[in-house]
MIMARRO-435715 format. One record per residue (C-alpha): z, x, y; residue in one letter. Coordinates in Angstrom, 2 decimals. Example, Ala and Ser with C-alpha at 12.3 -4.5 7.8 and 13.67 -1.06 7.14 Angstrom:
BEGIN
7.80 / 12.30 / -4.50 / a
7.14 / 13.67 / -1.06 / s
//
This chain:
BEGIN
-20.59 / 0.59 / -20.77 / m
-19.46 / -0.18 / -24.33 / p
-16.62 / -2.66 / -24.65 / k
-13.39 / -0.63 / -24.97 / p
-10.97 / -1.10 / -27.85 / s
-7.28 / -1.33 / -26.90 / p
-5.21 / 1.56 / -28.23 / m
-1.53 / 1.59 / -29.20 / e
0.44 / -0.21 / -26.48 / g
-2.65 / -1.34 / -24.56 / e
-4.25 / -4.67 / -23.74 / v
-7.94 / -5.22 / -23.15 / l
-8.43 / -7.15 / -19.91 / v
-11.58 / -9.16 / -19.22 / k
-11.83 / -8.52 / -15.49 / v
-11.98 / -11.64 / -13.34 / g
-11.86 / -9.98 / -9.92 / a
-11.64 / -6.43 / -8.59 / a
-10.96 / -5.64 / -4.96 / s
-12.62 / -2.74 / -3.15 / i
-10.29 / -0.13 / -1.64 / c
-11.44 / 2.22 / 1.09 / h
-10.62 / 5.10 / -1.26 / s
-13.30 / 3.81 / -3.64 / d
-15.85 / 4.30 / -0.87 / l
-14.40 / 7.74 / -0.15 / d
-14.88 / 8.74 / -3.80 / i
-18.46 / 7.42 / -3.87 / i
-19.31 / 9.31 / -0.67 / d
-17.59 / 12.51 / -1.83 / g
-14.84 / 12.47 / 0.83 / r
-12.03 / 12.13 / -1.71 / r
-11.82 / 14.66 / -4.52 / t
-8.06 / 14.83 / -5.17 / h
-6.67 / 12.86 / -8.14 / s
-10.19 / 12.04 / -9.36 / v
-11.67 / 12.85 / -12.76 / r
-15.40 / 12.29 / -13.08 / l
-17.16 / 10.56 / -14.67 / p
-14.98 / 7.48 / -14.23 / v
-15.29 / 3.72 / -13.80 / v
-13.77 / 3.02 / -10.38 / l
-11.56 / 0.05 / -9.49 / g
-7.78 / 0.22 / -9.26 / h
-7.12 / -3.27 / -7.84 / e
-8.01 / -5.89 / -10.44 / f
-6.90 / -8.93 / -12.40 / a
-8.21 / -11.00 / -15.28 / g
-7.47 / -12.40 / -18.72 / v
-6.17 / -10.55 / -21.78 / v
-9.05 / -10.43 / -24.26 / d
-7.15 / -8.69 / -27.09 / s
-4.04 / -6.61 / -27.65 / v
-3.57 / -3.25 / -29.36 / g
-0.94 / -2.33 / -31.94 / p
2.67 / -2.50 / -30.81 / g
2.16 / -4.85 / -27.86 / v
4.79 / -7.54 / -27.40 / v
5.13 / -10.13 / -24.64 / g
1.42 / -10.56 / -23.97 / l
-1.24 / -12.31 / -25.97 / e
-4.96 / -13.07 / -25.77 / a
-5.58 / -15.61 / -23.03 / g
-2.73 / -14.47 / -20.78 / a
-3.73 / -14.10 / -17.14 / r
-2.60 / -10.78 / -15.67 / v
-2.68 / -8.58 / -12.59 / a
-2.77 / -4.86 / -13.32 / c
-0.91 / -1.89 / -11.93 / e
-3.08 / 1.18 / -11.52 / c
-0.64 / 4.12 / -11.64 / i
0.03 / 5.09 / -15.25 / v
3.60 / 6.39 / -15.03 / w
5.51 / 8.12 / -17.80 / c
8.95 / 6.51 / -17.33 / g
10.75 / 9.73 / -18.34 / a
10.45 / 12.19 / -15.43 / c
12.93 / 12.43 / -12.57 / r
10.76 / 10.41 / -10.17 / a
10.21 / 7.58 / -12.65 / c
13.91 / 7.45 / -13.54 / r
14.66 / 7.05 / -9.83 / n
12.17 / 4.18 / -9.60 / g
9.57 / 6.19 / -7.66 / e
6.82 / 5.72 / -10.24 / t
4.08 / 6.47 / -7.69 / s
5.35 / 10.08 / -7.68 / c
5.34 / 10.42 / -11.48 / c
5.20 / 14.07 / -12.54 / e
2.55 / 13.11 / -15.12 / s
0.59 / 11.03 / -12.59 / f
-2.46 / 9.28 / -14.01 / d
-4.37 / 6.36 / -12.52 / e
-6.74 / 3.64 / -13.60 / l
-9.91 / 3.65 / -11.54 / g
-9.70 / 7.27 / -10.38 / t
-8.56 / 9.38 / -13.35 / m
-9.28 / 6.99 / -16.22 / r
-11.63 / 4.01 / -16.39 / d
-10.63 / 1.08 / -14.16 / g
-11.65 / -2.42 / -13.21 / g
-15.22 / -2.19 / -11.88 / f
-16.48 / -3.25 / -15.31 / a
-16.43 / -6.36 / -17.47 / e
-13.48 / -5.03 / -19.51 / y
-10.68 / -2.55 / -18.87 / a
-8.13 / -1.09 / -21.30 / a
-4.70 / -1.20 / -19.63 / v
-1.26 / -0.06 / -20.84 / p
0.57 / -3.30 / -21.56 / a
3.53 / -2.35 / -19.37 / r
1.17 / -2.29 / -16.38 / l
-0.21 / -5.80 / -16.96 / a
1.86 / -8.45 / -15.17 / h
1.54 / -12.10 / -16.11 / r
0.40 / -14.35 / -13.25 / v
0.56 / -18.13 / -13.04 / h
-0.55 / -19.92 / -9.88 / s
-2.62 / -17.15 / -8.26 / l
-6.37 / -17.02 / -8.63 / g
-8.01 / -13.81 / -9.84 / d
-9.13 / -12.87 / -6.33 / d
-5.58 / -13.19 / -5.02 / e
-3.99 / -11.53 / -8.05 / a
-6.33 / -8.54 / -7.70 / s
-4.56 / -7.83 / -4.41 / n
-1.22 / -7.10 / -6.10 / m
-1.78 / -3.35 / -5.66 / e
-2.44 / -3.30 / -1.89 / p
0.27 / -5.92 / -1.39 / a
2.60 / -3.61 / -3.31 / g
1.68 / -0.80 / -0.93 / n
2.63 / -3.04 / 1.99 / g
5.94 / -3.94 / 0.36 / f
6.69 / -0.26 / -0.32 / h
6.07 / 0.60 / 3.35 / a
8.32 / -2.21 / 4.63 / a
11.01 / -1.23 / 2.13 / l
10.92 / 2.42 / 3.23 / k
11.32 / 1.37 / 6.87 / a
14.83 / -0.05 / 6.17 / s
14.34 / -2.92 / 8.62 / i
17.47 / -4.71 / 9.85 / r
17.64 / -8.26 / 11.17 / e
16.91 / -8.25 / 14.90 / g
15.08 / -4.90 / 14.91 / d
12.02 / -4.31 / 17.06 / a
9.30 / -3.39 / 14.56 / v
5.81 / -2.06 / 15.25 / a
3.08 / -1.97 / 12.60 / v
0.15 / 0.26 / 13.51 / i
-3.13 / -0.49 / 11.73 / g
-4.01 / -4.11 / 10.84 / p
-6.06 / -3.31 / 7.76 / g
-5.25 / -5.19 / 4.54 / p
-2.22 / -3.01 / 3.72 / i
-0.98 / -3.12 / 7.32 / g
-1.23 / -6.92 / 7.35 / l
0.67 / -7.08 / 4.05 / y
3.31 / -4.67 / 5.37 / a
3.70 / -6.83 / 8.48 / m
4.30 / -9.95 / 6.38 / q
6.94 / -8.18 / 4.27 / f
8.52 / -6.83 / 7.47 / a
8.77 / -10.42 / 8.74 / a
10.94 / -11.30 / 5.74 / a
13.69 / -9.09 / 7.23 / y
13.76 / -11.30 / 10.37 / r
13.03 / -8.69 / 13.06 / p
13.59 / -9.58 / 16.70 / g
10.06 / -8.46 / 17.60 / a
7.15 / -7.82 / 15.26 / l
4.37 / -5.97 / 17.06 / i
0.95 / -5.30 / 15.53 / m
-1.14 / -2.54 / 17.10 / v
-4.82 / -2.11 / 16.24 / g
-8.34 / -1.45 / 17.45 / t
-10.02 / -4.67 / 16.27 / r
-9.47 / -7.96 / 18.07 / a
-10.28 / -10.06 / 14.98 / d
-7.64 / -8.26 / 12.92 / r
-5.09 / -8.73 / 15.71 / l
-5.84 / -12.45 / 15.67 / e
-5.21 / -12.47 / 11.91 / a
-1.90 / -10.71 / 12.55 / a
-0.87 / -13.49 / 14.96 / k
-1.65 / -16.11 / 12.34 / e
0.43 / -14.17 / 9.78 / l
3.55 / -13.90 / 11.94 / g
3.21 / -11.15 / 14.55 / a
5.20 / -11.99 / 17.68 / t
3.06 / -9.61 / 19.79 / h
-0.30 / -7.87 / 19.38 / t
-1.45 / -4.76 / 21.25 / v
-4.99 / -3.43 / 21.45 / l
-4.93 / 0.31 / 20.76 / a
-6.32 / 2.39 / 23.60 / g
-5.48 / -0.27 / 26.19 / d
-2.30 / 1.55 / 27.30 / d
-0.80 / 0.73 / 23.91 / a
2.22 / 2.93 / 24.59 / y
2.99 / 1.14 / 27.86 / g
2.51 / -2.27 / 26.26 / r
4.90 / -1.52 / 23.39 / v
7.50 / -0.05 / 25.72 / m
7.20 / -3.12 / 27.96 / g
7.76 / -5.46 / 25.01 / i
10.91 / -3.53 / 24.06 / t
12.29 / -3.32 / 27.59 / g
11.59 / 0.42 / 27.74 / g
13.78 / 1.18 / 24.73 / k
11.07 / 1.76 / 22.14 / g
10.99 / 0.27 / 18.68 / v
13.63 / 0.59 / 15.97 / d
11.17 / 0.78 / 13.09 / r
7.50 / 1.78 / 12.86 / v
5.21 / 1.23 / 9.88 / i
2.14 / 3.43 / 10.32 / q
-0.81 / 2.17 / 8.27 / c
-3.74 / 3.56 / 10.26 / a
-5.66 / 6.69 / 9.30 / t
-6.08 / 8.60 / 12.56 / t
-4.12 / 11.32 / 14.29 / g
-4.01 / 9.14 / 17.40 / e
-2.20 / 6.42 / 15.45 / a
0.44 / 8.88 / 14.25 / v
0.91 / 10.25 / 17.77 / t
1.42 / 6.71 / 19.09 / l
3.87 / 5.94 / 16.28 / a
6.00 / 8.94 / 17.25 / l
5.85 / 8.13 / 20.97 / r
7.03 / 4.51 / 20.69 / v
10.05 / 5.33 / 18.51 / m
13.38 / 4.56 / 20.15 / g
16.92 / 5.81 / 19.45 / p
17.97 / 5.97 / 15.76 / n
14.50 / 4.89 / 14.71 / s
12.63 / 5.24 / 11.42 / i
8.91 / 5.80 / 10.88 / l
7.44 / 4.85 / 7.50 / a
4.13 / 6.70 / 7.10 / m
1.81 / 4.79 / 4.77 / e
-1.50 / 5.65 / 6.39 / g
-3.11 / 9.08 / 6.31 / y
-6.52 / 10.49 / 7.04 / g
-6.90 / 13.09 / 4.33 / g
-5.14 / 15.95 / 6.07 / g
-4.48 / 17.39 / 9.49 / g
-1.32 / 18.07 / 11.47 / t
0.47 / 16.24 / 14.26 / v
2.63 / 17.93 / 16.90 / g
6.18 / 16.72 / 17.44 / m
8.73 / 17.47 / 20.16 / d
11.61 / 18.70 / 18.00 / m
14.14 / 18.32 / 20.83 / d
13.24 / 14.65 / 21.09 / e
13.31 / 14.36 / 17.30 / f
16.96 / 15.46 / 17.30 / i
17.99 / 13.86 / 20.58 / r
16.98 / 10.32 / 19.70 / k
17.38 / 10.97 / 16.62 / p
14.35 / 9.98 / 14.49 / m
13.56 / 9.78 / 10.78 / q
10.08 / 10.10 / 9.28 / v
9.59 / 8.85 / 5.72 / r
6.45 / 9.20 / 3.64 / g
5.25 / 6.19 / 1.62 / v
3.34 / 7.24 / -1.50 / s
1.32 / 4.37 / -2.92 / g
2.77 / 1.47 / -4.85 / v
5.71 / 1.72 / -7.23 / s
6.39 / -0.33 / -10.36 / h
9.11 / -2.11 / -8.42 / r
//
């Protein structure tokens, strides 16, 4: 690849680290075709050092260490004005729709390059998945003392769990299929872990005294995970849906949905916030 030249309002980042998202593998294997423009340099989770700046850039200079947002938002549409930049009406994205960070250099709009100080490149490259986790915890509207279940201890689920812990829940339950990931969840603050498939519903209900959980953050990508999320919800509960499997439908008892009542909120990627 030729070395890019930064355009108006862009910085050229010499990439120090780029993390691999599961969606990158989906694109390579042909499973993901939405929001992809080929040919493209993949990589939407990356950090590095500013190599040079384009015309009109202020606040960043060559040598600055930065972590990079991937969603190129317009700032003018209704979604952006409401702070929901991941739903920008002119949605564009580094690493899927324009060249990203799986290269030595990446041209990045300066407003998407955030100065970092104490983090190493490998840690800073995780700003994007960490931002997804924050967005999921934020959407769940967790209150102090709530019983919270996080389903899916992948990287984003583990980040979401750590952000959920900041709200001081009474119980923080991680549900997953992999024992090693559940052990990581314990080290990162989970008060309980539940192995999916091992009567996970009964275990969660037992932990909550039969009441169900107040908040669920669903970060797994299977229909079974969504079904479990809906089953363990208690009265006046909220489900934040971050994980999805590329389609499909899930049945819901509408009487129960109203009787409890329940809220289901979609979490779309990471916002500028």
